[in-house]
N, C-alpha and C positions, 0 to 999 in steps of 0.2 A: 312540389312544395305547397302546402294548403295555404289558402289566402288568409293572412292575419287580420284580425280587426283594427280599426283605426288606432285603437290603443297602442299598437304595436308597429305604427308605421313612421318611419324618419323620411321627411321631406327635405331634398337638398335642393336650395333655389340658387342654379348656376352650374353650367356643366362644361367648366373648364378642367384644367389640371387638378386643382384643389378639390372641386366637387367630386370628380371621378375617383380620385384617391381615397376621398372619405367614404364614398360607397364601397370600394374595395377593403378599405382597413375596417369598415364595420363588420363583414363577413369574417375577416380573420380574428377580429376580437371576438367572435361568436354570436353576434347578432342574428336572430332568427326572425326577426319580424320583416314586413316590407319595406323596400327602399324604392322610392321615387324620386327622380331626378329631372328638374325642369330647365331648361336652357334656351336662352334667345337665338344663338346661332344654330343653322341647320346641320352643321358639322358634327361629326362624332366628338367627343372631348379629345382633345389635343395639347400638347406642350408648345409654349410660345418661343421659347430661346431660338429654334431653327428658322424662325420667320424672318430675323434679320441677317441671316448668314446664308445657309443652305439653299432655303427655299427661294431667297432673292437671286441667287447666283443661277438658280435652275438645277442644281445638283440634287435636290429633293423636292417632293411635293408635300403640302401641308398635312395630306393623309398618311405620311410616313411618320408622323410623330404623335399619332392616334396613341391615346393611353386607356381607352375603353371601346372595345369593339362591340358589334352586335351579338358576337359569339360569347363575349365575356358578360354581356347583361343576361344572356339566356342562362348560361352556366351558373351565375351567382344570384340570380332571381333579382335582377335590377330592373326597374321600369323607367327607361329614358324617354323623356318628351323633348324632341328636338323642335327647334323652332316655335318654343312655347314661353312668352314673357309673362313672368309673374307680375302683376300691376300693383297688389295691395297685401299687407298682413293684418290677420286679426289674431292679436296674440291671446285675447280672452277666450275666444273660441276654438283656438289652436286650429285656425284655417287661413290657407291662402286663396287668392283670387287672382285668375289670369286676366291678360287683356281680352280673352276672347269669351269672357264670362263663365268660364268653368270654375270651380271651387275645389279645392284640394285640401283634405283634412289630414292632420299629423298629430303624432303623439311628441316628437321631437323635430325640432327646425334646424337647419344647418344653413347658414347665408354664406354662399360662395360666389358673389356676383362680381368679384375681381375689381378692376379698376378701368378707368377710361383716359385716352391721351388727352393731355392738356393742350388746348388750342390757342392759337396766337390771337390776342384780342385787338387786331389792328385791321386798316384797310388793305383789301385784296387778298385777305387770308382764304376767301371762298372760290377764287379763281381756279379754273381747271389747271392742273399741275401741281397744286398744292395737297399734299397728302399728311396724314399720320400713320403710323405703323403699330397697329393693334392686334389686328384679326388676320385670319388667314385670308380673307378678301381683301384686306388692305395690302397684304404681302404680295398676292398676284396681280393687284393693281399697279402696284410700284415697279414689278418686275418688268410689266410690259413696256415701261418708259425707260427702263435702264439699257439703252442702245449705246453702242460704241460712239463715243465723241458727244454724247449728251452731257450738256452743262447741268450738274447736279450740286444743289446746295443743301446742306443739313444745318438745320437751326437748332443747336444744342450741342454740346460737346460731351454729354453723357453717355452711357453704355448703349442706348439705341443708335444716337448720332454715330457714334464712332464705328460701332459694328457695320452700320449701313454704309458708312463712308468706306470702309475697308471692302465691304462686298462691291460697292459701285466702282471703286478704282481698279478692283481687280477685273473687272468687266470692260475695262477701257474708257470710263467716263471721266469728264474733267470735273474734279471734286472739290467743293469748299467747304469747310466747316466753319460756322459763326457761333461763338460762344459768348455770352455776355459777362460771364465769370472771368476772373483774370486768368484762371489756368484751366485745362480740361480736367474732367471727372472731379469737379469741385467738392462734392459731397462725400466722396468715399476715398480719394488718396490725397497725399501731401504734395506740396508743389514742385518738391524734387522728381517724385515718380511721374507726376502729370507732364513734367519736362521730358521725360524719356519717352512716354506715349507720344508727345507731341512731335518728337525727333523721328518715331518710328513711322508717323504718318507723313511727315514731310518727306522722309526717304523713298516714299512710294508716290510722290508727286500730290499729296493732297495739300490743299493752299489752307492752312490753320489761322484762324482770327480771332485771337482772344480778347476780351474786353471790349467787344464790338455789339453794338445796340442797332436794330433795325426799326426804321421809322415807318416804312409802310412796303407793301408788296404791289409791284405795278404790273399792268397788263390789262387788255381791254377783254377777250373772252378767256384768253390763257395767261398764266404768269410768264413774264418777260424778264423781270429784275428786281432786285431787292434794292431798295432806297435806304443807304444807312444813315443814322443820326448825324455823322460827321459831313454828310452831304455827298460821298462816293456812292457809287452804284455796283452791283454784282450782277453781272447777266445770268439768268437761268432759264433753263428747259423744265426742270422739276425742282420742287422744293418739299424736302420732308422735314417735318417738324417734331423734334423730340426733346421737349421742354419739361418732362415729367409727366406725372399721371395723378388722377383725383380718384379716390375711393368712391365705388357705385354703392354709396350707402343710404341713397335715397328711401328704399324700401324700408330700412330700420328707422330712418329718422321720421318717416310716414306713420310707422307704428308707436313713436313716442320712445324708442330706445335712445340712450345716451351715446352720442357719435361725435367725432372730431376729426374730421376727413377718415373715417373709418369707424368700424364698430367696435367699441371696447370690449376686449376680451382678458381672461387671465390665463395662466399657464396651461389650463385644461381647454382652451378654446370657448369656455362658457362665458355669454354675455350676461347682463344683469337683469334679463327677462328669463323666467322659468323655462327651462326646457329649449332654449334657444342658443345656438353656438354660432360661431363665424370663423371662416378660415381662409387663408390665403391672402390676397392683395386687400380685400376689403377689411381686413382684421387689423386693429391696433392693439398691440400688446400693452397692458398696463405696466408690466415689468419684463424685460428680457434680458438676461446677462449683463445684470447691473444698471441697464439703461431703462428710462421710464417713456411711456408714451411713444413706442416705436411700431411703424408701419413697413414691414419689408416685403418688397416687391422681388421675390426671388423663388426660383425653382427648389431650393431646398425647403424654404418655409412653407411652399404649398405640400410638399411631401409631408413634413413633421407635424404640421398644423392638423392635416388630414387624421393622422394616427391620433393625435392628442384628443381630437372631437370625438373619434370613435371610441377611445378608451373612456371617456367621460360618459358617453351615452350609455356604455354597458356598465358602468359602474367601477372602472378600474382606475388607479391612481395615475396621475400624469408623471411622465418620465422627465427627467432633467434635460434640459436643452443646454448646449455648448455656445461656443462662441458663433455667430452667423457667418454664413459662408456664402460668397458671391464668385463669379467668375464671368470673364468675357474672352472671346476668341477673335483676334483681330490680325490680317495678315499672316495667318498660318501659325501665331503665336498665342500662348495661353496666359492670361493673368487671372490669378486667383487672390480673393481678399478675405481675410478673417477678422472678426472683432470691429471696433469702431474707432477709426482714426480721429485723432485730434491735433490741432496744429500745436498745441503745447508740448505734445509728446517728443521725446528725443528719437531721432532717427538711427537705426544701426544698420548697416548694410553688410550683407554677407554676399561679397563678389561685387563685380562693376556693373553699374547700370548700362554700360555699353557692351556688355557681355551677352552671350546668346541665353544665358540662364542666371538668375540671381534671386535672392531674398532680400526683404527689407522689414524691418521690425519698427514699430512704434512702441516705445518702452515708456512706462510710468514708473518711475523709480528703477526697479530691476525686474519689474513685471510686465510681461507682453501684453498690450493694450489692443494691438491690432498688428496684421502681419500682410505684405504683398510678395505674391510669388509670380516670376516671370519664367513660364517654360520650367516650373519645379514643383510640379503637382505631386511628385513622389515624397515631397517633404511635407506635405499638408497634415497627413496624420499625425505625425511626431509634434509638429507645431502647434495644432490642436489641442493635444494632450497636454502640452506644457500651459497653454493658456487655461485651459478649464480648469487645471489643477492650482492655477493661481501661484505657481512656484516662481520664487525669483532666481533670475538667470543673469549673471554678470554679462554686460556688453561685450566684453573681450571674448567670452564664450561663443557667443551668438555670433560675432563677426569671423571667429576662426574657422575658415574652411576645411581644415585638416582634421577638425573634430566633428563626426558625424552628428546631426542634429537629434538622431535618435537615443545618443549616448547622454545628451544633457539630462534627459529623465534620470537616469541613474546618478548622475553627479549632484542634481538638485534635490534628490529624495532625502 
């Protein structure tokens, strides 16, 4: 492949899943110019979902989740700069500067810098034994501490906290989950479904404490306990903090781009700066499936936004996005979520929450606004079709287990 001029070079800042998928999607979309990708981590680009599950339990290594190998780079003509931190952007001259002083010219820029774990702003948070889980190195460091009988405290009852709790419990650790919200998974499920998730964890010996607030983390050189706001204490050998993430949008802010815990993008992953795009965790959608100002930290969003950015760069229209999809694996079970749940929605159950498999629908009128599926992944495609079509479905039909969900597309058409 001949070396293109700078007028034909895409620079991707960030070498995670979203950045790597953007590079590959550019070739699939017909981009013939150069592709340069610069990332802070020394590892090859990898997916993060296994970090809190298979990697922690030792059944997989971070490299098993690689999404762009050296061979892929050679095959597709992608220049990958590992361990290279981009420190500043010059949007006028279309140039990026690295921490080492190098300058990278581009015709198109894709910001794929991801997000960083939110840290606890309190005394003791820097003690040895207190971790966040965001990178491959984080996962390996935590795995080294998860010994049988270790007292493990998860701060935060979201996806990361509960997945790590399940992994640690399966390794014989004594596990406690501390969640400030009144129920687990507060941002993504209803209280009824959260209660089912809590029962699952308790059945595996996890001590779940909701509505609980931490006052400080105590220890001399290493963590020893958490002091709670009510005066009680939780003894701990290791603490993993999973209280959300913040967008790594500092480069964009420094370049004068509009941001708000994420770089603002349209449906084609375009920012408000000419020739600049943003994908993955760092991007905040102006509108997405009826919602405004949404930042999605999900595997699916990294995949779909990568394709959207590539299509925009080569001049192809954006493809329509459906209901957002998330999933989590805990204790051998799989919970999938579609759409945006709201406490005001009516909840329609298909099956019992005590069963091995069930579906729960959050209904606005007769339209499905969100859905949760426990060990029912085979139903996801049909439910997504109903949601994306916006078709009204009577609650009685949704709840009827004798009527296959795929047949409701015919009933409501």
